C-alpha positions, 0 to 999 in steps of 0.5 A: 522514488517509486517506493515512496510514491507508492507508499504515499498512495497506499497511505492515502487510500487506507486513510480513506477507508478509515482504518488504522495501519494496525487494523488494515494490516490485520485485515490483509494478514500483514505484520503492522510494522512491515506495512508501516514500512511499506507506507513510508516507502522503505520497502521494495514489496513483492507482487504478492503483497501488492496484491494483498494491499489492493484486495484489502482496499477493494481496488485493482492493482492497476488502480493502486498505481494510478497517478504514480510517475513513471521512471524516465 
């Protein structure tokens, strides 16, 4: 499932920054519980929130999606 793959990717990238979910969510102006549900793949997030996450990670949106499987 794409939401789970994206959530796992976001989680790995966030962990690489050394920030907790709470600190990262605060940094990007997102509720921590919402962000946690994104990382766990339970949310179908909007493009605006994808952009917030990518910006918070200092990467492009396309870099955020690198390595994710395409739906076939």
